[in-house]
DRENKEBA-393577 format. One record per residue: residue in one letter; x, y negated, z negated of N, C-alpha, C in turn. Coordinates in pm, whole numbers, padded with zeros to 5 digits, always signed. Layout:
N
aXYZXYZXYZ
...
END
This chain:
429
m+00085+00119+00000+00000+00000+00000+00089-00125+00000
p+00135-00171+00116+00221-00289+00120+00151-00411+00063
s+00227-00490-00011+00168-00609-00072+00280-00708-00101
h+00248-00838-00084+00344-00942-00118+00315-01000-00256
r+00212-00950-00319+00179-00996-00453+00271-00929-00556
h+00286-00997-00670+00365-00940-00780+00300-00809-00822
r+00381-00704-00831+00327-00569-00859+00358-00529-01002
i+00253-00502-01077+00265-00466-01219+00219-00322-01237
v+00308-00237-01283+00272-00098-01311+00256-00082-01461
i+00143-00028-01502+00113-00001-01643+00108+00150-01661
v+00189+00202-01751+00189+00346-01779+00117+00368-01911
g+00001+00433-01906-00079+00459-02025-00211+00386-02023
g-00319+00461-02034-00453+00403-02031-00519+00398-02167
g-00436+00391-02273-00489+00377-02408-00525+00233-02438
f-00528+00200-02568-00570+00066-02608-00478-00042-02550
g-00346-00022-02559-00252-00122-02511-00254-00138-02361
g-00248-00026-02290-00247-00031-02144-00374-00089-02086
l-00488-00048-02141-00616-00099-02092-00630-00248-02119
a-00584-00292-02237-00591-00435-02270-00504-00517-02176
a-00386-00464-02142-00298-00535-02049-00362-00547-01912
a-00422-00438-01864-00487-00440-01733-00600-00541-01729
k-00681-00545-01833-00794-00638-01837-00748-00783-01848
a-00633-00805-01914-00582-00941-01924-00537-00995-01789
l-00517-00906-01693-00473-00945-01559-00587-00949-01458
a-00710-00938-01506-00826-00918-01419-00843-01028-01314
k-00821-01151-01351-00848-01262-01258-00722-01316-01191
a-00612-01244-01208-00485-01294-01154-00461-01244-01012
d-00386-01321-00936-00351-01283-00799-00226-01195-00803
v-00242-01076-00861-00134-00978-00872-00189-00842-00835
e-00100-00749-00812-00139-00610-00785-00107-00527-00909
v-00207-00456-00962-00191-00377-01083-00210-00229-01050
v-00119-00145-01099-00132-00001-01086-00127+00057-01227
l-00233+00124-01269-00238+00187-01401-00226+00338-01384
i-00127+00397-01450-00102+00541-01439-00125+00608-01574
d-00201+00715-01574-00220+00794-01696-00231+00941-01657
r-00181+01030-01743-00188+01173-01709-00327+01231-01729
r-00415+01154-01792-00556+01193-01802-00641+01088-01733
n-00762+01125-01699-00845+01029-01626-00932+00945-01718
h-00912+00959-01851-01001+00889-01943-00926+00808-02048
h-00994+00704-02093-00950+00625-02208-01018+00684-02332
l-00941+00702-02439-00991+00768-02559-00998+00671-02676
f-01113+00666-02743-01126+00587-02865-01080+00676-02981
q-00948+00677-03002-00888+00773-03094-00934+00763-03239
p-00970+00645-03292-01013+00639-03432-01133+00728-03465
l-01213+00764-03366-01329+00851-03392-01306+00994-03343
l-01184+01026-03306-01158+01160-03255-01183+01268-03360
y-01157+01236-03487-01180+01334-03592-01328+01373-03600
q-01418+01284-03554-01560+01317-03558-01597+01415-03447
v-01520+01419-03340-01537+01524-03240-01489+01657-03299
a-01376+01653-03369-01320+01775-03428-01412+01834-03534
t-01496+01751-03596-01585+01800-03702-01731+01798-03659
a-01755+01798-03528-01887+01822-03469-01988+01712-03493
a-01943+01591-03531-02037+01480-03546-02068+01415-03412
l-01967+01410-03324-01983+01347-03194-01933+01441-03085
s-01981+01419-02964-01933+01497-02850-01820+01419-02782
p-01734+01485-02705-01621+01416-02640-01663+01297-02555
s-01777+01308-02486-01819+01199-02398-01858+01073-02473
e-01873+01083-02605-01908+00965-02685-01785+00889-02734
v-01666+00947-02715-01544+00876-02758-01443+00862-02645
a-01479+00902-02524-01388+00892-02410-01466+00854-02285
w-01402+00769-02200-01468+00719-02080-01368+00718-01965
p-01411+00749-01843-01319+00744-01729-01257+00606-01712
i-01126+00603-01695-01056+00475-01679-01106+00402-01555
r-01130+00476-01448-01180+00413-01325-01313+00342-01350
h-01397+00402-01432-01527+00341-01463-01507+00211-01542
l-01417+00213-01639-01396+00095-01722-01338-00022-01643
l-01263+00009-01537-01199-00096-01457-01266-00113-01320
r-01386-00063-01306-01453-00060-01175-01478-00199-01117
r-01490-00300-01201-01519-00436-01152-01392-00518-01133
q-01277-00456-01151-01151-00528-01140-01086-00493-01006
d-01097-00582-00908-01054-00554-00771-00903-00542-00755
n-00827-00599-00846-00682-00599-00827-00610-00482-00893
v-00686-00384-00941-00624-00272-01009-00646-00142-00934
r-00546-00058-00931-00553+00076-00874-00519+00176-00984
v-00601+00277-01002-00581+00377-01108-00526+00505-01047
l-00419+00556-01105-00360+00681-01060-00355+00780-01175
m-00398+00902-01150-00384+01008-01249-00257+01086-01216
g-00160+01080-01306-00033+01146-01282+00052+01145-01407
t+00152+01232-01409+00241+01243-01524+00375+01177-01494
v+00409+01076-01570+00536+01006-01553+00647+01086-01620
i+00760+01101-01550+00872+01177-01605+00997+01093-01621
g+00993+00968-01575+01110+00884-01588+01091+00749-01524
v+01192+00664-01542+01191+00529-01484+01330+00502-01427
d+01334+00458-01303+01458+00414-01239+01460+00262-01248
t+01530+00210-01349+01526+00066-01373+01605-00012-01266
e+01704+00052-01204+01780-00017-01099+01697-00034-00972
a+01627+00073-00935+01541+00067-00816+01406+00006-00848
r+01377-00013-00976+01246-00061-01023+01135+00031-00973
e+01147+00156-01012+01048+00257-00972+01014+00347-01091
v+00886+00384-01100+00838+00482-01196+00835+00618-01127
l+00890+00720-01192+00901+00853-01132+00789+00942-01184
l+00717+01008-01093+00610+01099-01130+00653+01243-01104
e+00581+01338-01166+00628+01476-01171+00636+01545-01035
h+00560+01506-00937+00562+01575-00807+00647+01501-00704
g+00735+01417-00752+00828+01349-00662+00782+01212-00616
e+00661+01171-00652+00615+01038-00612+00690+00930-00690
r+00698+00814-00631+00759+00699-00696+00667+00578-00679
e+00652+00502-00784+00572+00380-00779+00662+00261-00812
g+00683+00175-00714+00766+00058-00735+00696-00047-00819
y+00774-00128-00891+00716-00233-00975+00803-00358-00971
d+00739-00471-00996+00809-00595-01025+00814-00616-01177
s+00702-00583-01241+00696-00582-01388+00640-00446-01431
l+00692-00394-01542+00652-00262-01591+00605-00274-01735
v+00488-00217-01764+00435-00214-01900+00425-00068-01943
l+00496-00032-02049+00495+00105-02100+00411+00111-02226
a+00300+00182-02218+00203+00189-02329+00157+00333-02346
t+00253+00421-02370+00225+00566-02366+00186+00625-02501
g+00188+00545-02608+00136+00594-02735+00230+00686-02811
a+00171+00765-02901+00248+00852-02990+00208+00996-02971
q+00292+01084-03024+00265+01227-03022+00294+01284-03160
d+00240+01401-03189+00266+01463-03319+00413+01501-03331
t+00466+01488-03451+00601+01538-03478+00596+01631-03598
y+00666+01741-03587+00669+01842-03692+00804+01843-03765
f+00876+01733-03752+01003+01714-03823+01100+01831-03803
g+01111+01869-03677+01205+01975-03644+01151+02116-03656
n+01023+02129-03693+00962+02262-03709+00853+02280-03603
d+00892+02273-03477+00794+02276-03369+00715+02407-03364
e+00766+02512-03425+00694+02640-03425+00566+02630-03508
w+00554+02528-03594+00433+02512-03673+00314+02468-03588
k+00341+02408-03474+00233+02353-03391+00132+02461-03352
r+00181+02582-03332+00092+02692-03293-00016+02718-03397
f+00020+02699-03524-00073+02730-03633-00140+02606-03691
a-00083+02488-03666-00136+02364-03725-00144+02257-03618
p-00246+02260-03534-00256+02159-03428-00279+02020-03485
g-00229+01920-03411-00254+01782-03449-00382+01733-03383
l-00407+01604-03395-00532+01547-03344-00500+01420-03267
k-00464+01437-03140-00426+01324-03056-00508+01315-02927
t-00568+01426-02884-00638+01429-02757-00776+01493-02773
v-00858+01477-02670-00989+01543-02669-00972+01694-02678
e-00869+01745-02608-00844+01889-02612-00811+01935-02754
d-00731+01855-02826-00700+01887-02965-00828+01894-03048
a-00914+01794-03031-01036+01785-03111-01129+01903-03086
t-01149+01939-02960-01240+02050-02930-01180+02183-02975
a-01047+02195-02969-00982+02318-03017-00997+02332-03169
i-00981+02220-03240-00997+02224-03386-01142+02253-03422
r-01235+02189-03353-01377+02216-03377-01407+02364-03359
r-01350+02421-03255-01371+02564-03228-01319+02650-03342
k-01199+02618-03392-01141+02695-03502-01227+02683-03628
l-01273+02563-03658-01357+02543-03776-01485+02625-03770
l-01553+02616-03655-01680+02686-03643-01662+02837-03634
l-01555+02881-03567-01528+03025-03561-01494+03082-03698
a-01428+03001-03781-01396+03048-03915-01523+03076-03995
l-01623+02988-03980-01750+03012-04048-01819+03137-03996
e-01816+03155-03863-01879+03274-03804-01809+03401-03849
a-01675+03398-03854-01600+03516-03896-01626+03546-04044
a-01637+03440-04126-01663+03460-04268-01800+03523-04292
e-01896+03489-04206-02031+03548-04218-02026+03699-04202
r-01933+03748-04119-01923+03892-04094-01832+03964-04191
e-01741+03888-04255-01637+03950-04336-01690+04005-04468
t-01651+04128-04501-01696+04190-04627-01587+04191-04733
d-01462+04173-04692-01352+04171-04788-01345+04032-04853
p-01355+04023-04986-01359+03892-05053-01236+03805-05028
e-01117+03865-05025-00995+03787-05004-00987+03730-04863
r-01023+03813-04766-01021+03766-04628-01127+03657-04607
r-01242+03676-04670-01347+03574-04658-01302+03443-04721
r-01236+03451-04835-01187+03330-04902-01088+03255-04813
a-01000+03329-04745-00903+03267-04656-00973+03200-04537
l-01077+03264-04485-01150+03208-04372-01224+03081-04411
l-01269+03073-04536-01345+02957-04582-01255+02851-04647
t-01124+02869-04636-01028+02770-04686-00969+02695-04568
f-00971+02562-04575-00922+02478-04466-00811+02388-04520
g-00693+02399-04461-00579+02322-04506-00552+02204-04414
i-00532+02087-04471-00496+01965-04396-00365+01914-04451
i-00269+01893-04364-00137+01847-04407-00122+01699-04370
g-00108+01616-04472-00095+01472-04450-00218+01398-04500
a-00199+01303-04594-00312+01232-04655-00315+01085-04615
g-00281+01057-04489-00304+00924-04435-00451+00913-04396
p-00490+00808-04324-00631+00792-04285-00687+00914-04211
t-00612+00970-04116-00663+01086-04041-00688+01204-04132
g-00592+01235-04220-00608+01348-04310-00723+01331-04406
v-00736+01210-04462-00846+01181-04555-00981+01193-04484
e-00991+01133-04366-01118+01137-04293-01154+01279-04252
l-01055+01357-04211-01081+01497-04176-01128+01577-04297
a-01062+01557-04411-01098+01633-04531-01244+01612-04569
g-01285+01484-04574-01424+01457-04609-01521+01510-04506
a-01486+01497-04378-01577+01541-04272-01590+01693-04268
i-01481+01765-04297-01488+01912-04296-01576+01961-04410
v-01564+01897-04526-01653+01933-04637-01798+01916-04597
e-01831+01802-04538-01969+01775-04500-02016+01867-04389
l-01930+01892-04290-01966+01985-04182-01992+02124-04237
g-01897+02175-04314-01909+02312-04363-02030+02332-04449
r-02053+02242-04542-02163+02262-04635-02299+02240-04570
s-02308+02144-04479-02436+02125-04411-02464+02240-04315
s-02359+02298-04256-02378+02410-04164-02415+02537-04238
i-02349+02557-04354-02373+02679-04430-02513+02680-04491
k-02554+02566-04543-02681+02559-04617-02799+02597-04527
g-02862+02707-04560-02983+02750-04490-02961+02811-04353
q-02834+02824-04308-02809+02874-04173-02723+03000-04170
f-02649+03026-04278-02571+03148-04290-02625+03227-04408
h-02649+03355-04388-02716+03434-04492-02622+03486-04599
t-02494+03504-04567-02403+03562-04666-02307+03459-04724
l-02316+03332-04683-02224+03229-04730-02295+03129-04819
e-02223+03083-04921-02274+02980-05009-02191+02853-04990
p-02253+02734-04989-02177+02610-04970-02060+02594-05067
e-02077+02645-05190-01972+02630-05291-01847+02710-05256
a-01859+02806-05164-01744+02888-05129-01646+02815-05037
l-01693+02707-04974-01606+02631-04884-01498+02559-04964
r-01375+02564-04915-01262+02503-04986-01178+02423-04887
v-01158+02295-04916-01072+02210-04834-00956+02163-04921
v-00833+02187-04873-00713+02151-04948-00634+02047-04867
l-00612+01931-04926-00538+01822-04862-00399+01815-04924
i-00296+01840-04843-00159+01850-04892-00080+01728-04847
e-00018+01659-04941+00056+01536-04913+00192+01539-04982
g+00297+01508-04907+00431+01508-04963+00460+01390-05053
g+00386+01279-05035+00404+01160-05118+00332+01170-05250
d+00334+01056-05323+00276+01058-05457+00132+01008-05462
r+00074+00971-05346-00067+00931-05344-00123+00939-05203
v-00255+00944-05195-00321+00943-05065-00326+00800-05014
l-00341+00783-04882-00349+00650-04821-00240+00558-04876
s-00117+00597-04858-00005+00524-04916+00010+00383-04861
n-00046+00354-04742-00036+00219-04686-00144+00125-04740
f-00236+00179-04822-00341+00097-04883-00298+00051-05023
d-00369-00048-05074-00349-00090-05212-00371+00029-05306
k-00294+00034-05416-00301+00149-05506-00440+00168-05565
e-00511+00059-05591-00647+00071-05644-00737+00148-05547
l-00727+00117-05418-00807+00186-05317-00760+00328-05299
s-00628+00349-05309-00574+00484-05300-00627+00572-05413
d-00626+00518-05535-00677+00594-05650-00827+00622-05635
y-00900+00523-05586-01044+00543-05564-01068+00655-05463
t-00990+00655-05356-01005+00757-05252-00975+00896-05307
h-00868+00905-05386-00831+01033-05447-00947+01089-05530
k-01004+01004-05615-01115+01049-05700-01238+01085-05616
a-01267+01003-05513-01384+01031-05429-01370+01164-05357
l-01250+01194-05310-01227+01323-05244-01248+01438-05341
e-01195+01426-05461-01211+01533-05560-01357+01548-05600
d-01430+01437-05608-01573+01446-05640-01650+01520-05531
m-01602+01510-05406-01664+01583-05295-01630+01732-05298
g-01523+01766-05373-01479+01905-05378-01349+01931-05306
v-01285+01825-05254-01155+01842-05187-01047+01862-05293
q-00962+01961-05273-00848+01985-05361-00729+01906-05306
v-00684+01805-05381-00574+01718-05336-00444+01763-05401
e-00344+01793-05320-00213+01837-05368-00110+01731-05331
l-00056+01659-05430+00041+01553-05405+00183+01600-05437
g+00282+01531-05380+00421+01567-05405+00453+01707-05358
a+00382+01751-05254+00394+01890-05208+00454+01891-05067
m+00580+01930-05057+00646+01939-04927+00623+02076-04866
v+00576+02077-04743+00548+02204-04675+00679+02268-04631
s+00695+02397-04659+00816+02469-04621+00792+02567-04507
s+00668+02612-04490+00639+02701-04378+00489+02704-04350
i+00457+02730-04224+00318+02750-04181+00317+02869-04088
d+00223+02961-04111+00212+03078-04024+00066+03113-04006
a+00041+03224-03942-00097+03264-03911-00179+03295-04036
e-00111+03318-04148-00182+03355-04271-00198+03241-04369
g-00127+03130-04346-00144+03019-04439-00026+02925-04444
i-00015+02850-04557+00083+02744-04576+00160+02769-04705
s+00292+02750-04699+00375+02750-04819+00418+02607-04846
y+00397+02560-04968+00436+02424-05004+00476+02422-05150
g+00586+02350-05180+00637+02351-05316+00665+02494-05358
e+00611+02532-05471+00624+02671-05519+00496+02749-05496
r+00407+02696-05415+00275+02756-05400+00251+02809-05259
r+00147+02889-05249+00107+02948-05122-00044+02934-05108
l-00088+02885-04992-00231+02871-04963-00267+02965-04850
e-00352+03060-04879-00399+03154-04777-00515+03088-04702
t-00494+03062-04574-00596+02999-04491-00574+03037-04345
r-00682+03041-04271-00671+03070-04127-00687+02945-04042
t-00715+02831-04107-00737+02706-04033-00656+02594-04095
v-00559+02543-04020-00472+02436-04067-00474+02323-03963
v-00481+02199-04010-00475+02083-03921-00357+01995-03964
w-00279+01950-03869-00162+01868-03896-00196+01720-03883
a-00175+01644-03991-00198+01499-03988-00086+01428-04062
a+00035+01486-04054+00145+01441-04140+00244+01347-04073
g+00248+01341-03943+00347+01253-03884+00336+01242-03734
v+00377+01126-03683+00377+01103-03539+00510+01042-03498
a+00542+01057-03372+00661+00996-03314+00623+00936-03179
a+00699+00838-03136+00671+00776-03007+00697+00875-02893
t+00626+00858-02784+00651+00935-02664+00789+00897-02608
p+00850+00980-02521+00992+00963-02488+01025+00850-02391
v+00974+00732-02416+01000+00618-02330+01148+00579-02333
a+01211+00587-02451+01352+00551-02463+01437+00641-02372
e+01402+00769-02363+01475+00860-02275+01458+00818-02129
w+01338+00777-02091+01315+00734-01953+01404+00614-01918
l+01420+00524-02015+01494+00401-01989+01644+00417-02014
g+01683+00528-02077+01823+00551-02108+01877+00458-02214
i+01793+00428-02315+01836+00337-02422+01815+00405-02556
e+01868+00344-02662+01856+00400-02795+01719+00370-02855
a+01678+00458-02944+01553+00440-03018+01579+00476-03163
d+01485+00442-03251+01502+00480-03391+01462+00626-03409
r+01462+00673-03531+01435+00816-03558+01295+00857-03514
g+01203+00761-03514+01066+00792-03470+01044+00773-03322
g+01152+00744-03248+01140+00726-03104+01100+00588-03060
q+01085+00494-03155+01043+00359-03119+01160+00275-03066
i+01125+00182-02979+01223+00091-02921+01209-00046-02985
k+01319-00100-03036+01315-00234-03093+01312-00335-02978
v+01199-00401-02964+01180-00491-02850+01210-00635-02890
a+01225-00720-02789+01246-00863-02810+01116-00928-02857
p+01122-01052-02904+00999-01121-02950+00889-01129-02845
d+00926-01121-02715+00824-01124-02610+00786-00984-02564
l+00823-00883-02645+00791-00742-02622+00862-00681-02500
t+00966-00747-02451+01046-00688-02344+01157-00604-02406
v+01211-00513-02325+01323-00430-02367+01452-00511-02351
p+01536-00521-02454+01661-00594-02441+01742-00548-02320
g+01780-00643-02234+01855-00611-02114+01768-00579-01995
l+01636-00564-02018+01542-00534-01909+01425-00633-01918
p+01443-00755-01873+01342-00859-01894+01211-00838-01821
n+01206-00743-01727+01081-00717-01656+01012-00590-01706
v+01062-00532-01816+01003-00410-01874+00949-00443-02012
y+00820-00421-02032+00752-00449-02159+00711-00317-02224
v+00715-00315-02356+00673-00196-02431+00570-00240-02535
v+00457-00169-02541+00351-00204-02636+00301-00080-02707
g+00232-00101-02819+00170+00008-02891+00268+00086-02978
d+00242+00215-02993+00320+00298-03084+00467+00311-03044
v+00500+00284-02919+00639+00297-02874+00722+00176-02915
a+00657+00063-02936+00729-00062-02966+00752-00079-03115
k+00874-00118-03150+00906-00153-03288+00907-00305-03298
v+00804-00358-03361+00784-00502-03369+00768-00542-03514
s+00823-00657-03551+00811-00705-03689+00707-00816-03698
r+00635-00817-03810+00542-00924-03839+00618-01044-03895
a+00547-01152-03920+00610-01273-03972+00674-01248-04109
d+00615-01155-04188+00669-01126-04321+00780-01023-04319
g+00820-00980-04200+00928-00883-04188+00884-00739-04187
e+00760-00714-04225+00707-00578-04223+00679-00535-04079
p+00688-00405-04049+00662-00360-03912+00514-00370-03877
v+00487-00401-03753+00349-00400-03704+00299-00255-03708
p+00184-00228-03769+00138-00089-03783+00096-00028-03650
g+00105+00103-03643+00064+00173-03521-00085+00200-03520
v-00163+00096-03506-00309+00108-03506-00364+00047-03378
a-00489+00081-03347-00551+00036-03223-00554-00116-03208
p-00594-00193-03313-00596-00339-03295-00460-00397-03258
a-00353-00342-03313-00219-00390-03280-00187-00365-03134
a-00216-00244-03085-00190-00211-02945-00270-00302-02852
k-00394-00331-02887-00476-00418-02804-00421-00561-02802
q-00379-00610-02917-00321-00744-02922-00195-00752-02837
e-00111-00649-02847+00013-00647-02770-00015-00638-02621
g-00113-00557-02583-00148-00543-02442-00197-00674-02384
r-00287-00743-02455-00337-00872-02408-00224-00974-02398
y-00136-00972-02499-00023-01066-02499+00067-01044-02377
v+00099-00917-02347+00189-00888-02234+00126-00932-02102
g-00005-00908-02085-00071-00952-01963-00056-01102-01944
k-00078-01177-02051-00065-01324-02044+00081-01365-02025
a+00173-01294-02093+00315-01328-02083+00366-01312-01940
i+00322-01207-01871+00364-01187-01732+00315-01301-01644
l+00190-01339-01663+00135-01449-01582+00201-01582-01615
d+00230-01606-01743+00300-01730-01781+00438-01735-01718
r+00505-01622-01719+00640-01617-01661+00634-01643-01510
l+00535-01586-01443+00520-01608-01299+00489-01754-01268
a+00418-01821-01360+00381-01960-01340+00490-02057-01386
g+00600-02002-01438+00709-02086-01485+00684-02150-01619
k+00587-02097-01693+00556-02151-01825+00642-02084-01932
k+00654-02151-02045+00727-02096-02158+00647-01981-02220
v+00714-01872-02247+00648-01756-02309+00674-01759-02459
e+00568-01777-02536+00581-01780-02682+00598-01638-02737
p+00665-01623-02851+00681-01489-02910+00547-01428-02950
f+00542-01297-02953+00420-01227-02995+00399-01245-03145
v+00276-01274-03184+00239-01288-03325+00123-01193-03353
y+00144-01102-03444+00040-01004-03478-00052-01058-03586
k-00183-01042-03565-00282-01082-03664-00348-00957-03721
h-00316-00930-03846-00365-00807-03908-00511-00823-03951
a-00597-00733-03903-00740-00741-03933-00779-00661-04055
g-00685-00584-04112-00716-00504-04230-00703-00355-04202
d-00700-00278-04310-00692-00132-04301-00825-00071-04343
l-00872+00028-04268-01001+00091-04296-00985+00243-04295
a-01058+00309-04383-01064+00455-04381-01195+00499-04444
t-01258+00596-04382-01382+00651-04440-01349+00782-04512
i-01418+00805-04621-01392+00924-04703-01499+01030-04678
g-01621+00985-04665-01733+01075-04642-01858+00992-04624
k-01971+01058-04616-02096+00986-04597-02119+00890-04714
s-02132+00763-04683-02158+00656-04781-02037+00619-04864
s-01917+00652-04820-01799+00617-04898-01682+00585-04805
a-01618+00470-04829-01503+00429-04748-01423+00327-04827
v-01305+00291-04773-01224+00186-04834-01177+00092-04724
i-01174-00038-04756-01127-00140-04663-01034-00234-04739
d-00916-00256-04680-00819-00345-04740-00792-00461-04644
f-00850-00577-04673-00828-00697-04592-00711-00779-04645
g-00646-00731-04749-00537-00806-04811-00590-00902-04915
f-00665-01001-04871-00721-01100-04963-00844-01047-05037
v-00906-00943-04983-01021-00881-05049-01019-00731-05020
k-01064-00654-05119-01065-00509-05107-01207-00460-05135
i-01256-00371-05050-01394-00322-05062-01390-00170-05064
k-01477-00112-05144-01483+00035-05153-01627+00079-05172
g-01649+00208-05144-01781+00264-05166-01877+00246-05051
w-02004+00232-05086-02112+00227-04987-02100+00107-04894
a-02071-00013-04951-02058-00134-04869-01944-00120-04769
a-01832-00061-04812-01719-00041-04722-01754+00056-04610
w-01836+00156-04643-01875+00255-04541-01957+00188-04431
w-02048+00101-04469-02128+00031-04369-02042-00063-04285
l-01951-00134-04348-01861-00222-04274-01771-00143-04180
w-01722-00029-04227-01640+00059-04143-01719+00100-04019
g-01844+00141-04036-01927+00182-03924-01954+00068-03827
i-01986-00049-03880-02013-00165-03794-01889-00202-03713
a-01772-00200-03779-01648-00235-03709-01619-00139-03595
h-01637-00010-03619-01610+00088-03513-01711+00078-03399
i-01837+00056-03432-01937+00038-03327-01903-00085-03242
y-01861-00191-03307-01830-00316-03238-01716-00297-03137
f-01614-00220-03174-01496-00206-03089-01511-00100-02981
l-01622-00027-02979-01646+00067-02869-01664-00011-02739
v-01626+00051-02628-01617-00025-02503-01747-00031-02424
e-01846+00051-02459-01969+00053-02379-02093+00042-02467
t-02191-00035-02421-02316-00053-02495-02389+00080-02511
r-02393+00160-02405-02462+00290-02411-02402+00377-02521
t-02270+00378-02532-02203+00458-02633-02234+00405-02772
r-02239+00274-02788-02272+00217-02918-02408+00265-02966
i-02505+00270-02875-02640+00314-02910-02640+00461-02950
f-02577+00546-02868-02576+00690-02895-02505+00723-03026
i-02390+00658-03052-02316+00688-03174-02393+00639-03296
t-02455+00523-03286-02538+00473-03396-02649+00571-03428
m-02714+00625-03326-02821+00721-03347-02768+00850-03409
s-02651+00896-03362-02591+01018-03418-02558+01000-03565
w-02498+00885-03600-02463+00861-03740-02586+00851-03829
l-02690+00785-03779-02813+00774-03857-02874+00911-03881
w-02872+00996-03777-02926+01131-03791-02848+01211-03896
i-02713+01202-03890-02631+01273-03987-02656+01217-04128
y-02668+01085-04137-02690+01022-04267-02822+01067-04329
l-02926+01079-04246-03059+01114-04299-03076+01263-04321
t-03016+01347-04235-03041+01491-04241-02920+01575-04282
g-02801+01519-04265-02680+01597-04293-02641+01691-04181
q-02722+01698-04077-02697+01792-03967-02618+01726-03854
r-02524+01802-03798-02439+01755-03689-02480+01826-03561
s-02495+01748-03455-02555+01802-03332-02455+01861-03234
a-02324+01846-03260-02224+01890-03163-02154+02018-03207
r-02226+02107-03273-02164+02229-03326-02162+02341-03222
l-02094+02315-03114-02084+02413-03006-01945+02475-03006
i-01938+02607-02997-01810+02676-02985-01782+02692-02837
t-01685+02617-02786-01656+02618-02644-01507+02642-02621
h-01473+02670-02495-01335+02694-02451-01285+02831-02498
g-01180+02875-02434-01120+03002-02473-01195+03121-02418
e-01149+03238-02457-01206+03363-02410-01343+03387-02470
a-01430+03452-02397-01565+03481-02447-01556+03562-02575
t-01639+03529-02674-01631+03597-02802-01671+03743-02794
s-01739+03781-02687-01777+03921-02672-01658+04010-02639
q-01544+03948-02599-01429+04027-02558-01332+04053-02672
k-01343+03978-02782-01253+03996-02895-01330+03980-03026
p-01283+04043-03133-01340+04013-03265-01317+03865-03297
l-01406+03807-03376-01397+03664-03406-01268+03627-03475
d-01217+03714-03565-01096+03678-03635-00975+03679-03543
e-00983+03752-03431-00874+03749-03333-00887+03629-03241
v-01007+03599-03198-01030+03483-03111-00986+03357-03183
d-01003+03353-03315-00971+03235-03394-00825+03194-03381
e-00737+03287-03350-00595+03256-03348-00549+03198-03217
n-00635+03186-03115-00592+03142-02981-00663+03014-02941
END
C-alpha cells in the first residue's frame, strides 16, 4: 500500500495500542495496528469469564469493529517476532515486513513463573480469553467429577481450589470461585454440600493487596475469611504438580490451581536488542520513546515510567490508556514541529472486588470499603467498557447474579468430548 503519509505501526490491540490508534483518528497519517488476536480484551473482567459470570463476547470485541469508523487505520492479524530498527520494519512470523516511520509497541504482559515454567501446565494464568475458558472448564469439571467421586480424600481434593498470589486478580478470583461453587452446588448437585467447597489463597508476602493501604488490606483479608476463603500468608510455593501445591512446610492436595502471582513484560527488549530490567520492562524517556530510538515508543506494561513522586506507574488499564493517548498526540505534535511535553500520569485510584456486595477502593485522599465500594467498582467498570450494548448486557448479568446468585455462563466447552474420557482425566488437559 504505497503512501506518502507518515506511517505509524502500532503493535498490540490492548488498552494502550487501541488508545494510540484512536488518538490518531483525525490525523492525515497512515496507521497500521497489528495484533496476534483479532479482538480487544477488557482484561479487568476476565476473571468473571473464568468464574462463569460473563461470556467471552461480553469482555472482548473485534478490533476491526472498534476501529470501523476510522478511515486511516488498517488492522492486521499477525504475530510479531522482531523489529529491524535500521530498516524501520516490523518482522512478522511468516516473513512479512511492515515498514514504519513511527513505531508504538504496546504488547502488554505475560505470566512469569520465576524460572519454574513447568508449573504452567498445572497452574494456568489469566491473561487471555483462552486462559479464562480453560480455567472455567477446570472449575466446572472439578464439580462434576466430585459429584461422581466416592472416595472422601479424592473428593476433598476435587473440591479444593488453590490460587497463588493475593493481588487484585487473586483476591477477585478467590471470592468469585466461592460464590460460583456454592451457588452451583446448592440444589443442583445431589451428593455435594456447599460447605465442602474449599478455596485456598496463597501469598508469599505478609498481606493481601499489598499495593493498597493497610487498612483496606486488613479489611479484605477479614472479608475473604468471612466468605470461607483460607488465606495463607508468608507462604512461598516450592512445587506445583498434578496432585497439588507444596508451600512452606505444607502441602495442599488440589486438582485445580490458578496462577496470579506474577507477570513480566513481553519480549520487546529482545526485539529491539536493548537492555531491560528483571521484569522485562524498558526504561523509557519522559516522552515514552526508547533511548537512542526517537521514533520508537513503548507504552503499557512494557514501559518503565516514573510518576512525579518517583514511584513507578502501575501496570493497570488506565495507565496504558493514558500512555497510548499521549503517544498519539506526541507523534502528531512532533510532525507539526511543536514541543512535546513529558508524559504525566494521573492516578485514578486502586479498585478490587472481594465478592458480591464487597469491594475496596483506594483513591489516596479517600478510602472506601464494603457495599458502597462494590457499587462504585461496578459503575467504574461499566463506564470504561467500550460498547453501549455490552454495558447493558453486563449490567443485566450482574443484577441477575446479585438477585439470584446464579451464573448463566456455566458451560463446559473446549477439549475432548467428556464421553471419551473419565472426568478426572479430562480435567488434566
